[in-house]
C-alpha positions in Angstrom: 37.2 27.8 1.6 38.1 29.6 4.1 35.3 31.9 5.6 35.3 35.5 4.1 33.6 38.7 5.2 31.0 39.1 2.2 29.2 42.2 1.9 25.7 40.4 0.2 22.1 40.2 1.0 21.0 37.4 3.0 19.6 34.6 1.2 15.5 34.9 0.9 15.4 38.5 1.7 12.6 40.0 0.4 12.3 43.8 -0.4 9.6 46.2 -0.1 7.9 44.9 -3.2 7.3 41.1 -2.0 7.0 40.0 -5.6 11.0 40.2 -5.7 13.0 37.8 -3.7 16.7 38.3 -3.5 18.3 34.5 -3.1 21.6 35.9 -1.9 25.0 35.9 -3.4 26.1 32.9 -5.2 29.6 32.4 -4.4 32.5 33.8 -2.1 35.0 33.6 -4.4 37.2 36.5 -5.7 39.6 35.8 -8.4 43.3 36.8 -7.9 44.5 39.0 -10.7 48.7 39.1 -10.2 50.8 38.8 -7.3 53.9 41.1 -6.9 56.9 40.8 -4.6 58.5 43.3 -3.8 60.9 44.9 -1.1 59.9 48.4 0.0 62.0 51.0 0.5 62.2 50.4 4.3 63.2 47.1 3.7 60.1 45.1 4.1 59.5 42.2 2.1 55.8 42.1 0.7 53.5 40.6 -1.1 50.8 42.7 -2.9 47.9 40.6 -4.2 45.4 42.0 -6.6 41.7 40.7 -7.1 38.7 41.2 -9.4 36.3 41.9 -6.6 33.2 43.8 -8.1 32.5 46.3 -5.2 32.0 49.6 -5.9 35.4 50.3 -4.5 38.8 48.6 -5.5 41.2 47.2 -3.1 44.6 45.1 -2.9 45.9 43.1 -0.1 50.1 44.1 1.0 51.0 41.2 3.1 54.0 41.3 5.4 55.9 38.1 5.3 58.1 38.5 8.2 55.2 40.0 10.4 52.6 37.9 8.6 50.4 40.9 8.7 47.8 41.6 5.8 46.1 44.9 5.2 42.9 45.9 2.7 44.0 49.1 1.0 41.3 50.6 -0.7 41.6 52.4 -3.8 40.7 56.2 -4.0 37.2 56.6 -3.4 36.5 58.0 -7.0 37.9 55.2 -9.0 35.0 53.3 -10.4 35.5 49.7 -10.3 32.4 48.1 -11.1 33.0 48.2 -14.9 33.6 44.8 -16.2 37.0 45.7 -17.4 37.9 47.1 -13.9 40.0 44.5 -12.6 43.7 44.5 -12.7 45.1 42.8 -16.0 49.1 44.1 -16.2 50.9 45.6 -12.7 54.2 46.8 -12.7 56.9 47.5 -9.8 59.7 50.2 -10.4 63.3 50.8 -9.3 62.4 52.6 -6.7 59.6 50.2 -5.4 56.6 52.0 -6.5 54.0 49.8 -7.8 51.8 50.6 -10.6 48.3 48.8 -11.9 45.2 50.0 -13.8 41.4 50.1 -13.1 39.3 50.4 -16.2 42.0 53.0 -18.1 42.6 54.6 -14.6 46.4 54.5 -14.1 47.0 54.0 -10.4 50.5 54.5 -8.5 51.3 53.3 -5.3 53.6 54.0 -2.5 54.0 50.3 -0.4 55.9 51.6 2.7 53.3 53.7 3.2 50.5 52.4 1.7 49.7 55.7 0.0 48.0 56.4 -3.5 50.5 58.9 -4.8 48.4 59.6 -8.1 45.4 58.3 -10.2 44.2 59.6 -13.5 42.8 58.4 -16.7 45.6 59.8 -19.3 43.6 58.8 -22.5 39.8 58.8 -22.1 38.9 56.2 -24.1 41.2 53.6 -22.7 39.8 50.3 -21.0 42.6 49.0 -19.5 46.7 48.5 -19.5 47.1 44.8 -20.8 49.3 41.9 -20.4 53.1 43.4 -20.1 52.7 46.5 -21.4 54.3 48.7 -18.7 57.9 49.5 -18.7 60.6 52.2 -17.2 63.1 54.0 -19.1 66.8 54.6 -17.6 65.6 58.3 -16.7 62.8 56.7 -14.1 59.5 57.5 -16.5 56.9 54.9 -16.6 55.6 53.8 -19.4 52.0 52.5 -20.2 50.2 50.7 -23.2 46.3 51.1 -23.3 44.0 48.5 -24.7 40.1 49.0 -25.7 38.9 45.7 -26.9 35.9 47.2 -28.2 37.1 50.3 -29.8 40.8 51.3 -30.9 43.2 52.9 -28.1 46.5 51.3 -28.3 47.6 54.9 -26.9 51.2 55.3 -25.5 51.0 57.0 -22.2 54.0 58.3 -19.9 54.2 59.1 -16.3 56.6 61.0 -14.3 56.9 60.2 -10.7 58.9 63.1 -9.8 56.2 65.8 -11.0 53.5 63.1 -11.2 52.1 63.9 -14.4 50.7 61.8 -16.9 50.8 62.6 -20.6 49.4 60.8 -23.8 51.6 60.4 -26.7 48.9 59.3 -28.9 47.4 56.0 -30.7 50.5 53.6 -31.8 48.7 51.5 -34.4 45.6 53.6 -36.6 43.6 50.2 -36.3 44.5 47.6 -33.6 43.0 47.4 -29.9 45.5 45.9 -28.1 49.3 47.2 -26.4 50.1 43.9 -24.9 54.2 44.0 -24.5 56.5 47.0 -23.8 60.1 47.4 -23.6 62.5 50.2 -23.3 66.1 50.6 -24.7 69.0 52.3 -22.8 68.9 54.8 -25.4 65.4 55.4 -24.4 63.5 54.5 -27.4 60.0 53.0 -26.4 59.0 49.6 -28.1 55.1 48.6 -28.3 54.2 44.9 -29.0 50.7 45.5 -30.6 47.6 43.3 -32.1 45.6 41.2 -32.3 44.1 41.3 -35.5 47.8 42.6 -37.4 50.5 42.3 -35.4 52.5 45.0 -35.1 55.8 46.6 -33.2 56.1 50.8 -33.1 59.0 52.4 -32.0 58.7 55.5 -30.0 61.0 58.3 -29.5 60.5 60.2 -26.6 62.6 63.3 -27.3 60.8 64.2 -31.0 57.7 62.1 -30.5 58.5 60.3 -33.7 56.9 57.0 -34.3 58.8 54.0 -36.2 56.7 50.7 -37.3 59.5 48.1 -37.1 57.9 45.5 -39.5 57.0 46.7 -43.1 53.3 47.0 -43.5 52.8 44.4 -46.5 54.4 41.9 -43.9 51.7 42.4 -41.1 49.1 39.9 -42.3 49.3 37.3 -39.5 46.7 37.3 -36.5 48.8 37.8 -33.6 50.4 40.3 -31.4 54.0 41.7 -31.5 56.2 41.0 -28.9 59.0 43.1 -27.1 61.4 42.0 -24.3 64.4 44.2 -22.8 68.0 42.3 -23.0 70.5 43.0 -20.4 72.9 44.4 -23.4 70.5 47.6 -23.4 68.6 46.6 -26.4 65.4 45.4 -27.0 64.5 42.0 -29.1 60.8 40.9 -30.2 59.4 39.0 -32.6 56.4 40.1 -35.2 55.4 38.9 -38.7 57.1 36.1 -38.5 60.6 37.5 -38.0 62.5 38.0 -35.1 64.0 41.3 -34.6 67.0 43.3 -32.8 66.0 46.7 -31.8 67.8 49.7 -30.7 67.3 53.7 -31.2 64.1 52.9 -33.5 66.1 50.7 -35.6 65.2 47.2 -36.3 66.9 44.4 -37.8 66.1 40.6 -38.8 67.8 38.4 -36.8 68.0 34.4 -36.0 66.4 33.6 -32.4 70.1 32.8 -31.6 71.1 36.1 -31.7 68.7 37.1 -29.4 70.6 38.8 -26.2 69.7 37.7 -22.4 66.7 38.7 -21.1 66.5 41.5 -18.5 64.6 40.4 -15.8 61.2 42.2 -15.7 59.1 43.6 -13.1 55.9 43.6 -15.0 53.1 41.3 -13.7 50.8 39.9 -15.7 47.4 38.8 -14.2 47.8 35.4 -13.7 51.2 35.6 -11.8 51.2 33.9 -8.6 54.9 33.5 -7.5 58.2 35.2 -7.3 61.3 35.6 -5.7 62.3 38.5 -3.2 65.8 40.2 -2.7 67.3 38.0 -0.1 66.0 34.7 -1.8 63.1 33.3 -0.1 60.6 32.6 -2.4 56.7 33.2 -2.6 55.7 29.5 -4.4 52.2 29.5 -4.0 49.4 31.8 -3.1 45.3 31.2 -3.2 43.3 34.5 -2.8 40.2 32.5 -3.3 41.1 30.1 0.0 43.1 33.1 1.7 46.7 31.5 2.3 50.0 32.3 0.3 53.5 29.9 0.9 56.9 31.1 1.5 59.6 28.7 1.3 63.3 29.8 2.6 66.0 28.3 0.4 68.4 28.3 2.8 66.7 25.9 5.4 64.2 24.4 2.6 60.9 25.2 4.9 57.6 26.5 3.8 55.8 28.6 5.8 52.1 29.0 5.0 50.7 32.6 5.9 46.9 32.9 5.9 45.1 36.0 5.4 41.4 37.3 5.1 39.2 40.6 3.5 36.4 41.9 2.4 34.4 41.2 -0.5 31.2 40.7 -2.7 32.4 38.4 -5.2 33.4 38.1 -9.0 32.1 39.7 -12.0 28.6 38.0 -11.9 26.6 35.8 -13.6 26.8 35.5 -17.5 24.2 32.5 -18.0 21.8 30.9 -16.1 19.4 28.0 -17.6 17.0 25.8 -16.5 18.2 22.2 -15.8 16.9 18.8 -15.5 15.0 18.1 -11.8 13.6 21.4 -12.1 17.0 23.1 -10.9 18.5 26.4 -12.2 21.9 26.2 -12.8 24.2 29.6 -13.4 27.8 30.6 -14.5 30.1 33.2 -12.8 33.1 34.5 -14.9 36.2 35.8 -12.9 36.6 33.5 -11.3 34.4 30.8 -13.1 31.6 28.9 -11.0 29.3 26.5 -11.5 26.4 27.0 -9.4 22.9 25.2 -8.6 19.8 26.4 -7.2 16.9 24.1 -6.2 13.9 26.5 -6.1 12.0 23.8 -4.1 14.5 24.2 -1.1 15.6 27.5 -1.6 19.0 26.2 -1.5 22.1 27.5 -3.6 25.3 25.3 -4.2 28.6 26.8 -5.6 29.9 23.3 -7.3 33.3 24.9 -8.0 35.2 25.4 -11.2 36.0 24.0 -14.5 40.1 24.5 -14.5 41.0 26.0 -17.7 38.1 28.2 -18.8 36.8 31.7 -17.9 33.0 30.9 -17.9 30.1 29.0 -19.2 28.3 31.8 -21.6 25.1 29.7 -22.5 23.9 27.0 -21.4 20.7 24.6 -22.4 18.7 21.5 -20.9 19.6 18.3 -23.7 17.2 15.4 -22.3 18.9 14.4 -18.5 21.7 16.5 -19.1 22.9 20.1 -19.6 25.0 21.6 -22.4 27.2 24.4 -21.7 29.6 26.5 -24.0 32.6 27.8 -22.4 35.4 30.5 -23.0 37.8 30.6 -24.1 38.6 27.9 -26.3 34.9 27.3 -27.9 34.5 24.1 -25.6 31.1 22.5 -25.7 30.5 20.5 -22.9 27.6 18.2 -21.5 27.2 17.9 -17.6 25.1 15.0 -15.7 23.3 16.2 -13.1 22.9 12.1 -11.8 26.9 12.2 -11.2 29.2 14.2 -9.0 30.6 17.1 -10.4 34.8 16.7 -10.7 35.5 20.1 -12.9 36.0 18.0 -15.9 38.7 15.8 -14.2 39.6 12.4 -13.9 38.6 9.2 -16.2 35.0 10.1 -16.0 34.9 13.8 -16.4 31.7 15.8 -15.4 31.4 17.8 -17.5 32.7 16.3 -20.2 34.3 17.9 -23.4 32.3 16.9 -26.5 34.0 19.1 -29.1 35.6 22.6 -29.6 36.0 25.7 -31.8 38.5 28.1 -30.3 39.0 30.1 -33.2 35.1 30.4 -35.0 33.5 30.6 -31.7 36.2 31.7 -29.1 33.1 33.6 -27.1 30.2 31.8 -27.3 26.9 33.4 -26.6 24.1 31.0 -27.7 23.4 27.5 -26.8 20.5 25.5 -28.1 18.9 22.1 -28.3 17.5 21.7 -32.0 13.6 20.5 -31.8 14.9 17.4 -33.3 16.0 16.3 -30.0 19.7 15.3 -31.3 21.7 18.1 -32.3 23.2 21.0 -29.9 23.9 24.0 -31.4 26.3 26.8 -30.2 27.4 30.3 -31.7 29.2 33.2 -30.7 32.3 35.4 -31.6 35.5 34.4 -33.2 39.0 34.3 -31.7 41.2 37.0 -30.9 41.9 39.3 -33.8 39.1 37.9 -35.7 35.8 39.2 -37.2 32.7 36.9 -37.5 31.9 34.3 -35.4 30.6 30.4 -36.6 27.6 28.1 -35.5 29.0 24.5 -33.8 26.5 21.7 -34.6 27.0 18.7 -32.5 25.5 15.2 -33.2 24.7 13.5 -29.6 23.8 10.2 -31.3 27.1 9.9 -33.6 29.3 12.4 -31.9 29.9 14.4 -35.5 30.9 17.7 -34.8 30.7 20.3 -37.8 30.7 23.9 -38.3 29.2 26.7 -40.6 32.0 29.7 -40.7 30.5 33.0 -40.4 30.7 33.5 -44.1 28.3 30.6 -44.4 25.8 32.7 -42.1 26.1 36.4 -42.0 29.8 37.0 -43.2 31.7 39.2 -40.9 29.0 38.8 -38.1 28.7 36.8 -35.1 25.7 35.1 -34.1 25.0 35.8 -30.5 20.9 35.1 -30.4 19.6 31.9 -31.7 16.2 30.0 -31.3 14.8 27.3 -33.3 11.3 27.2 -34.8 8.6 24.3 -34.2 9.3 23.4 -38.0 13.2 22.9 -37.2 14.3 26.2 -38.8 16.7 28.6 -37.3 16.3 32.5 -36.7 19.6 34.3 -35.5 20.3 37.1 -34.4 23.6 38.8 -34.5 26.2 41.4 -33.5 28.6 43.6 -35.6 31.5 43.9 -33.2 35.0 42.0 -32.7 35.2 41.6 -29.0 38.9 40.3 -29.2 40.6 42.8 -31.5 39.6 42.4 -34.9 38.6 44.4 -37.3 34.9 45.6 -37.4 33.6 45.2 -41.3 30.2 45.4 -40.7 27.5 48.3 -39.7 24.3 47.1 -38.9 22.8 43.8 -37.0 21.4 41.3 -39.1 17.9 38.6 -38.1 18.3 35.7 -40.3 16.4 32.2 -41.1 18.8 29.5 -41.5 17.2 26.1 -43.2 18.7 23.5 -40.8 18.1 20.5 -43.5 20.3 22.3 -45.9 22.4 24.3 -43.3 21.7 27.7 -45.6 20.8 30.9 -44.8 17.6 31.6 -47.0 16.4 34.6 -45.6 17.7 38.1 -43.7 16.9 41.7 -42.7 17.9 44.4 -41.0 15.2 44.5 -37.8 16.2 47.5 -36.2 18.1 50.1 -38.8 21.0 51.5 -37.2 21.1 48.7 -34.4 24.5 47.2 -34.0 23.6 44.5 -32.3 20.2 42.1 -31.2 20.8 41.1 -27.7 17.8 38.0 -27.6 15.1 36.1 -29.2 12.1 34.4 -28.3 9.8 32.4 -30.3 6.1 32.9 -29.4 3.2 31.3 -29.0 1.8 32.7 -31.9 5.0 31.3 -33.5 6.4 34.7 -34.4 10.1 35.6 -33.3 10.8 38.4 -30.8 13.9 40.5 -30.2 15.9 42.9 -28.5 18.1 45.2 -30.5 20.3 47.4 -29.6 18.9 50.6 -27.9 16.4 48.7 -26.0 14.3 48.2 -28.8 11.5 45.0 -29.3 10.7 43.6 -32.8 8.2 41.2 -33.9 9.4 38.9 -37.0 6.8 36.8 -38.6 8.7 33.9 -40.4 6.0 33.1 -42.5 5.4 36.2 -44.3 8.9 37.2 -43.4 8.2 40.6 -42.3 9.1 42.8 -39.2 5.5 43.3 -38.1 5.9 45.2 -34.9 9.1 47.8 -33.2 9.1 49.5 -30.2 11.5 51.3 -28.2 11.9 51.1 -24.4 14.8 52.8 -23.7 13.3 54.6 -20.8 14.5 51.2 -19.0 17.9 51.3 -20.0 19.7 48.6 -21.1 18.1 45.3 -23.0 18.8 41.9 -21.1 16.5 38.8 -21.9 13.5 37.9 -23.5 11.8 34.4 -23.0 8.0 33.2 -23.8 6.0 31.4 -21.1 2.3 30.2 -20.8 1.5 32.3 -23.5 3.0 35.5 -22.9 6.4 36.9 -23.6 8.5 38.4 -21.0 10.9 41.6 -21.8 13.6 42.3 -18.9 15.5 45.1 -19.4 18.1 47.1 -16.5 15.1 48.4 -14.6 12.0 46.9 -16.0 10.4 43.5 -16.5 7.7 43.8 -19.3 5.0 41.5 -20.2 4.1 41.6 -24.1 0.8 40.5 -25.2 1.0 38.0 -28.4 -2.6 39.2 -29.2 -2.3 43.1 -29.9 1.2 43.6 -28.7 0.4 45.9 -26.1 2.9 45.8 -23.1 2.3 46.2 -19.4 5.0 47.0 -16.6 5.1 44.3 -14.0 7.6 45.5 -12.0 10.6 47.4 -11.0 13.7 45.7 -9.8 15.4 46.6 -6.8 18.9 45.9 -7.9 19.1 46.3 -11.7 18.8 43.1 -13.9 22.2 41.8 -15.5 21.3 38.7 -16.8 18.0 36.9 -17.9 17.0 33.4 -16.7 14.0 31.0 -16.8 10.7 30.6 -15.2 10.1 27.8 -12.8 7.6 27.6 -10.6 5.7 30.8 -11.3 8.6 32.7 -10.9 11.1 34.5 -13.0 14.5 34.1 -12.3 17.2 36.7 -13.0 20.7 37.9 -11.9 22.0 41.0 -10.6 25.9 40.5 -10.8 26.4 38.2 -8.4 23.3 37.6 -7.0 20.1 35.3 -8.1 16.7 36.7 -7.7 13.5 36.0 -8.7 10.0 37.7 -9.2 6.3 36.6 -8.8 4.7 36.4 -11.8 1.1 35.9 -10.5 -0.8 39.2 -10.1 
């Protein structure tokens, strides 16, 4: 990887409270979020490169492929890009050569010729992003965009007039769905939205009257997925939803055979994985690496390829999504967007970026399993096993490391828990279900036989997802749930549940709502007294006695902001919040604030050598527990 300028704390830096140590940024990698090729109004051939840097101010790169000069252009100062959904998910080049993208629901208009931001605003307050291919342009030059809110419901249609620089929210296109993923406009000006993900839909909108028309009959919308639409050179719009192919014009749809589709009109919408494109003069962007800082431009007339190198200032990706103690006293972690697998050696104070596992978003949860490390990944629900004694190769080759054990792509698309059962034989994995679904399952893998089995959400807590999981010494499992369906499924429960599973019979034998009104139980830990400590929404700490099946304690720590992590160590229980580390005495359940982290805690980790490790976004920190 080429050297990039990284705005990060130096490894080993100790703040004023010497018990806290910042061990530095885990990786320099920045994820690409789409690449657009265009010619500006002055005839310059440009490449616009988007990213997922998690700094306080977003940016893009503009490269002139003839001069080879790359400029880093920052977003307007009041556009917040610190949120997890602030990276671009869709972008668009208009017929006038202007560039459009989004950052956490903020619509941005950019003039490539002058490097100016012409507009930025949030037309729909609840929108979290503009997704996939949800941009289009009317014959009169109006720009259309569809909003998405993976948690919530914000499938709103937005119009933007480049002449007046005014944006209008035309309201919700589907009363229940959360994603507008595709968009197209016919030559009569009607706008078509491809919507999902729990029940696919296509909705047509007339800008003249504000009329909305649902294309598929309501009783045919039972399939999980999204409606798909595209513009044709014949002026009509075509699409697929509810198992049928449609031809649409002036808000009217008719079912056709796939062979009756019109020719596809070349689109200028850019999905976040785009990395190639063709310029008006025929030259091609054939390869692009934001992480390594280069792009390749091929001239088909000469068949020559020229490499352009570039650099930029960045602080890294979205941060750690898991931390776990591994074999040999090492700490392992995973970052997401981009996915990087990190090893930290506490004895040597050395952090190593091992690389990526292609095709996955991140390791969402990890657990030591004998001499190996188990890891559960998004988005195909894969259970991996990593051997630290062998070279890391990203899971490729004849002897992949990590190797895939099994996968549950629908039942556990977004894993959140991964543990080894006390029998030392079974790995357990649980989390959220796939896109459009509500209720995640629990996967069980037998390390001796290689047998994989699944407990569906209906066998656990129906329509809820287990995101916190611990094992009692006698082998019983205790799970904590979340009612959310972050892939666009329809939420059906209202309160998070704590349950006990008899592992021998694979049956739930007890369940309760430990914190009335809380929608999620974030973390669980088994204390030295055999009781289960939990953190629920609102930073509420609760204590559950599995023998009496009672909640024996409940206390709010909301003053320390968001709940993060629980762990038990050497007779004590530690609770990590956004702005505090707290020790809970298992005897009388009193507590003491041990320290206030200089940088807010985003993810909790293990205790090794008397130091409690945690992440603050992309940086690894530790706190000395000795007093």
